[in-house]
Steps between C-alpha positions, in 0.01 A plus 500: 500500500636840400575750772262797496695825443470759778343754262230246409339533844396859423307383192360165621127450465212629293477860379187649342567688176311825559620703202664453161593775253388315186178331615207646694393364838183339360710281266745394773251267675349357178565128577618506863618754753811668355805399705874450515612222735852411613568151640814335634848566364415575137134433413178694466215591272330800344141526382299787357248535218517175299870447577649253745872445531740304716809683623870417520624760752843636594527723807751774559528877535447789259597854601525386864150346514402132503407389148345190343581448131312226318436328173160338452319261272135408479205599285304806390149430367602130474798583275851420627672813632820594681694804610685667784457755774619639829356627826642697790366610837362851457346752736236401754601132471371472143674317218579697188640355181479438130358204306588405140330257260755370245431672166193666655377749755677624809379687804600648829306362797426556868411223748379494860557211738192282549 
């Protein structure tokens, strides 16, 4: 079993996606509650709209703040999809970051701990 990095503890658990730059809030919860979840040493998932992806996470620091960088693969409207993203701990205990769909859309996002 892989050792969980110290930075991972700050991200562990489920976070509700409350805002994205590219998609409106009504779209976010289309199929299930929009969320970003970090589990264990390097796993997690993201879901919003008709997209669901499984994360491969690397934890570290960016500009002195804890950061989670990830690649993901899954599906968007039942079509295979993949991409990358990152999240860092922002103000008021929120997560802020950016999400990219390979050869597709990208968006900034904000999450709150559930």
